[in-house]
Short mmCIF file of the C-alpha atoms (twelve columns), coordinates in Angstrom:
data_MODEL
# 
_entry.id   MODEL 
# 
loop_
_atom_site.group_PDB 
_atom_site.id 
_atom_site.type_symbol 
_atom_site.label_atom_id 
_atom_site.label_alt_id 
_atom_site.label_comp_id 
_atom_site.label_asym_id 
_atom_site.label_seq_id 
_atom_site.Cartn_x 
_atom_site.Cartn_y 
_atom_site.Cartn_z 
_atom_site.pdbx_PDB_model_num 
ATOM 1   C CA . MET A 1   51.121 75.725 159.986 1 
ATOM 2   C CA . ASN A 2   53.483 73.644 162.058 1 
ATOM 3   C CA . THR A 3   52.639 70.660 164.249 1 
ATOM 4   C CA . ALA A 4   53.721 70.771 167.869 1 
ATOM 5   C CA . PHE A 5   53.042 68.418 170.765 1 
ATOM 6   C CA . VAL A 6   52.875 69.789 174.302 1 
ATOM 7   C CA . ALA A 7   52.862 67.758 177.531 1 
ATOM 8   C CA . LEU A 8   50.720 69.079 180.382 1 
ATOM 9   C CA . GLY A 9   51.128 68.127 184.031 1 
ATOM 10  C CA . ALA A 10  49.998 69.338 187.458 1 
ATOM 11  C CA . ASN A 11  49.800 68.087 191.030 1 
ATOM 12  C CA . LEU A 12  48.853 71.138 193.107 1 
ATOM 13  C CA . GLY A 13  45.416 72.662 193.632 1 
ATOM 14  C CA . ASP A 14  42.900 70.848 191.442 1 
ATOM 15  C CA . PRO A 15  45.236 69.254 188.856 1 
ATOM 16  C CA . ALA A 16  42.480 67.979 186.549 1 
ATOM 17  C CA . ALA A 17  40.788 71.398 186.481 1 
ATOM 18  C CA . ASN A 18  44.178 73.052 185.908 1 
ATOM 19  C CA . LEU A 19  44.815 70.849 182.872 1 
ATOM 20  C CA . ARG A 20  41.354 71.484 181.432 1 
ATOM 21  C CA . ALA A 21  41.920 75.233 181.825 1 
ATOM 22  C CA . ALA A 22  45.395 74.868 180.305 1 
ATOM 23  C CA . PHE A 23  43.895 73.194 177.217 1 
ATOM 24  C CA . ALA A 24  41.702 76.296 176.852 1 
ATOM 25  C CA . ALA A 25  44.727 78.574 177.297 1 
ATOM 26  C CA . LEU A 26  46.588 76.632 174.583 1 
ATOM 27  C CA . ALA A 27  43.566 77.051 172.293 1 
ATOM 28  C CA . ASN A 28  43.840 80.829 172.798 1 
ATOM 29  C CA . LEU A 29  47.497 81.102 171.774 1 
ATOM 30  C CA . PRO A 30  48.018 83.481 168.846 1 
ATOM 31  C CA . GLU A 31  48.207 81.861 165.420 1 
ATOM 32  C CA . SER A 32  47.540 78.451 166.987 1 
ATOM 33  C CA . ARG A 33  44.796 75.940 167.592 1 
ATOM 34  C CA . VAL A 34  44.460 72.691 169.509 1 
ATOM 35  C CA . VAL A 35  44.050 69.887 166.972 1 
ATOM 36  C CA . ARG A 36  43.733 67.012 169.462 1 
ATOM 37  C CA . ALA A 37  43.834 66.621 173.221 1 
ATOM 38  C CA . SER A 38  44.475 63.373 175.057 1 
ATOM 39  C CA . SER A 39  42.564 62.052 178.009 1 
ATOM 40  C CA . LEU A 40  43.813 62.919 181.475 1 
ATOM 41  C CA . TYR A 41  46.047 60.387 183.232 1 
ATOM 42  C CA . ARG A 42  47.023 59.958 186.888 1 
ATOM 43  C CA . THR A 43  50.706 59.171 187.471 1 
ATOM 44  C CA . ALA A 44  53.193 58.850 190.304 1 
ATOM 45  C CA . PRO A 45  55.807 61.588 190.680 1 
ATOM 46  C CA . VAL A 46  59.214 61.032 189.080 1 
ATOM 47  C CA . GLY A 47  62.404 62.046 190.866 1 
ATOM 48  C CA . PHE A 48  61.154 63.874 193.963 1 
ATOM 49  C CA . ALA A 49  58.701 61.216 195.241 1 
ATOM 50  C CA . GLU A 50  57.407 62.983 198.375 1 
ATOM 51  C CA . GLN A 51  54.644 64.929 196.650 1 
ATOM 52  C CA . PRO A 52  51.079 64.355 195.407 1 
ATOM 53  C CA . GLU A 53  50.350 62.281 192.311 1 
ATOM 54  C CA . PHE A 54  50.243 64.101 188.992 1 
ATOM 55  C CA . VAL A 55  47.577 64.484 186.354 1 
ATOM 56  C CA . ASN A 56  49.091 64.486 182.848 1 
ATOM 57  C CA . ALA A 57  47.948 64.912 179.252 1 
ATOM 58  C CA . VAL A 58  49.247 65.857 175.795 1 
ATOM 59  C CA . ALA A 59  47.939 68.365 173.253 1 
ATOM 60  C CA . GLU A 60  48.634 68.532 169.539 1 
ATOM 61  C CA . LEU A 61  48.826 72.093 168.251 1 
ATOM 62  C CA . ALA A 62  48.775 73.562 164.782 1 
ATOM 63  C CA . THR A 63  50.781 76.754 165.139 1 
ATOM 64  C CA . ALA A 64  52.474 79.460 163.139 1 
ATOM 65  C CA . LEU A 65  54.637 80.338 166.156 1 
ATOM 66  C CA . ALA A 66  58.317 79.476 165.846 1 
ATOM 67  C CA . PRO A 67  59.627 76.919 168.394 1 
ATOM 68  C CA . GLU A 68  61.199 79.451 170.775 1 
ATOM 69  C CA . ALA A 69  58.189 81.786 170.533 1 
ATOM 70  C CA . LEU A 70  55.938 78.838 171.368 1 
ATOM 71  C CA . LEU A 71  58.175 77.954 174.329 1 
ATOM 72  C CA . ASP A 72  57.873 81.545 175.598 1 
ATOM 73  C CA . ALA A 73  54.088 81.359 175.245 1 
ATOM 74  C CA . LEU A 74  54.037 78.088 177.228 1 
ATOM 75  C CA . PHE A 75  56.116 79.669 180.019 1 
ATOM 76  C CA . ASP A 76  53.691 82.604 180.069 1 
ATOM 77  C CA . ILE A 77  50.729 80.234 180.528 1 
ATOM 78  C CA . GLU A 78  52.572 78.451 183.363 1 
ATOM 79  C CA . GLN A 79  53.133 81.794 185.093 1 
ATOM 80  C CA . ARG A 80  49.461 82.709 184.777 1 
ATOM 81  C CA . PHE A 81  48.662 79.420 186.546 1 
ATOM 82  C CA . GLY A 82  51.002 80.325 189.409 1 
ATOM 83  C CA . ARG A 83  53.932 78.096 188.445 1 
ATOM 84  C CA . ILE A 84  56.940 78.544 190.713 1 
ATOM 85  C CA . ARG A 85  60.157 76.815 189.672 1 
ATOM 86  C CA . ALA A 86  61.498 76.226 193.186 1 
ATOM 87  C CA . GLU A 87  62.987 72.752 192.735 1 
ATOM 88  C CA . ARG A 88  63.574 70.351 189.851 1 
ATOM 89  C CA . ASN A 89  60.754 67.802 189.543 1 
ATOM 90  C CA . GLY A 90  58.962 69.452 192.457 1 
ATOM 91  C CA . PRO A 91  55.233 70.063 192.910 1 
ATOM 92  C CA . ARG A 92  53.588 72.442 190.457 1 
ATOM 93  C CA . THR A 93  50.283 74.018 189.539 1 
ATOM 94  C CA . LEU A 94  51.064 73.540 185.845 1 
ATOM 95  C CA . ASP A 95  53.949 72.248 183.768 1 
ATOM 96  C CA . LEU A 96  53.966 72.638 179.985 1 
ATOM 97  C CA . ASP A 97  56.739 70.936 178.022 1 
ATOM 98  C CA . LEU A 98  57.288 71.313 174.302 1 
ATOM 99  C CA . LEU A 99  57.845 67.703 173.197 1 
ATOM 100 C CA . LEU A 100 57.986 67.820 169.411 1 
ATOM 101 C CA . TYR A 101 57.832 70.488 166.726 1 
ATOM 102 C CA . ASN A 102 57.384 69.124 163.218 1 
ATOM 103 C CA . ASN A 103 60.279 66.692 162.839 1 
ATOM 104 C CA . LEU A 104 62.878 69.153 164.067 1 
ATOM 105 C CA . ALA A 105 65.920 68.174 166.081 1 
ATOM 106 C CA . ILE A 106 67.083 71.271 167.976 1 
ATOM 107 C CA . ASP A 107 69.718 71.624 170.667 1 
ATOM 108 C CA . LEU A 108 69.744 75.183 171.997 1 
ATOM 109 C CA . PRO A 109 70.504 76.437 175.512 1 
ATOM 110 C CA . ARG A 110 66.771 77.044 176.138 1 
ATOM 111 C CA . LEU A 111 65.221 74.308 174.038 1 
ATOM 112 C CA . THR A 112 65.995 70.737 173.078 1 
ATOM 113 C CA . LEU A 113 63.749 68.951 170.593 1 
ATOM 114 C CA . PRO A 114 62.620 66.312 170.683 1 
ATOM 115 C CA . HIS A 115 62.257 66.612 174.445 1 
ATOM 116 C CA . PRO A 116 65.237 64.584 175.701 1 
ATOM 117 C CA . ARG A 117 63.270 62.300 178.069 1 
ATOM 118 C CA . LEU A 118 59.920 61.941 176.324 1 
ATOM 119 C CA . HIS A 119 60.656 58.364 175.213 1 
ATOM 120 C CA . LEU A 120 61.444 57.306 178.802 1 
ATOM 121 C CA . ARG A 121 58.288 58.476 180.560 1 
ATOM 122 C CA . ALA A 122 54.907 56.780 180.501 1 
ATOM 123 C CA . PHE A 123 53.219 60.002 181.631 1 
ATOM 124 C CA . VAL A 124 54.248 61.517 178.283 1 
ATOM 125 C CA . LEU A 125 54.234 58.500 175.961 1 
ATOM 126 C CA . GLN A 126 50.815 57.089 176.914 1 
ATOM 127 C CA . PRO A 127 48.812 60.283 176.291 1 
ATOM 128 C CA . LEU A 128 50.918 61.021 173.198 1 
ATOM 129 C CA . ALA A 129 50.242 57.503 171.886 1 
ATOM 130 C CA . GLU A 130 46.522 58.028 172.468 1 
ATOM 131 C CA . ILE A 131 46.400 60.926 170.005 1 
ATOM 132 C CA . ALA A 132 49.391 60.218 167.715 1 
ATOM 133 C CA . PRO A 133 50.717 56.638 167.988 1 
ATOM 134 C CA . HIS A 134 52.484 56.789 164.622 1 
ATOM 135 C CA . GLN A 135 54.143 60.131 165.301 1 
ATOM 136 C CA . ILE A 136 57.882 59.933 164.702 1 
ATOM 137 C CA . ILE A 137 60.248 60.925 167.490 1 
ATOM 138 C CA . PRO A 138 63.239 62.167 165.457 1 
ATOM 139 C CA . GLY A 139 66.145 59.778 165.847 1 
ATOM 140 C CA . ARG A 140 64.092 57.256 167.847 1 
ATOM 141 C CA . GLY A 141 61.194 55.884 165.774 1 
ATOM 142 C CA . THR A 142 57.471 55.969 166.481 1 
ATOM 143 C CA . VAL A 143 55.774 56.820 169.743 1 
ATOM 144 C CA . ALA A 144 54.040 53.415 169.785 1 
ATOM 145 C CA . ALA A 145 57.362 51.589 169.449 1 
ATOM 146 C CA . TRP A 146 58.525 53.082 172.764 1 
ATOM 147 C CA . LEU A 147 55.437 52.133 174.818 1 
ATOM 148 C CA . PRO A 148 56.783 48.688 175.854 1 
ATOM 149 C CA . ALA A 149 59.843 50.373 177.379 1 
ATOM 150 C CA . VAL A 150 57.635 52.228 179.898 1 
ATOM 151 C CA . ALA A 151 55.034 49.509 180.499 1 
ATOM 152 C CA . ASN A 152 56.180 49.047 184.108 1 
ATOM 153 C CA . GLN A 153 55.515 52.700 185.019 1 
ATOM 154 C CA . GLY A 154 52.171 53.238 186.727 1 
ATOM 155 C CA . ILE A 155 49.677 55.292 184.758 1 
ATOM 156 C CA . VAL A 156 45.870 55.317 184.959 1 
ATOM 157 C CA . ARG A 157 43.491 56.981 182.517 1 
ATOM 158 C CA . LEU A 158 40.940 59.141 184.323 1 
# 
């Protein structure tokens, strides 16, 4: 089995309920199981600021799915939750981002691992640090080592 970390986010409908249901959907992926799930966190939007606050979390998966197959499965879950990709950083019912997969560094047209901005965003780092503070971000060091860099970004555990 491989270890993958997935970021979850939502700010439309009932975001907290969407994330709880998304954790269940992740648990039902073929050849996969949720090992750990972070708490839910409320965060301000990044980029496009004129939208509701987000609820974010991170899940650790044990999976036999290859990275691109897992990415496809995540996109399928987003679609089932009504995700529409109308604008970058815009409002969404559910966003699932593949953050890390084992210690792989991948740069493909569809997939970059580790996620290129995970070390810059409190809404990813804080929930990731809750469940895996010593996890290595390939080429960057541990998750915990990056927390001070995002300390000024507003994030509240729900």
